[in-house]
N, C-alpha and C positions, 0 to 999 in steps of 0.2 A: 133612858132614851125618850127623845121628844116625840109627841105624836106627829104622824105624817099629815100634812095638808093637802088632802085630795083635791079641794076646791081650787086651790092655787095651781095645782098641776094640771087640772083640767082646763083652767083658764089659759094657761101657757100653751097647751096642746091645740086649743081652739085658735089661738093667735098664729101658730105655726101653720095650721090647716087653712086659715084665711090668706096667708102670705103665699102658700102653694096655689090656692085657687085663684089668686090675683095674677100670678105668673101664667097659670094656664090660660086664663081669660085673655091676657095679653098676646100670648102666643096664637090663640084663636083668632083675634083681631088681626094680627099680622098675616096669618095664613089667609084670611078672607081678603085682605087687601091684595095680597100676592096673586090669588085666584082671579080677582077682579082685573088686575093689570095683565095677566096672561090672556084672559078672555078678550079684552080690548085689543092686545096685540094680535090675536088670532083674527079677529074681525078685520083689522086693518091689513092682514097679511104680512105682518112684520116677522 
């Protein structure tokens, strides 16, 4: 049985976490933009 490469597995997990964080940051940016548009619409009375 070949030894398990923990370093490689951890590196892969970190890559997956970085992708998830990137997606969450993108969603946060989208939500921030949506809130800004809603605030602008409210101020204009639309």
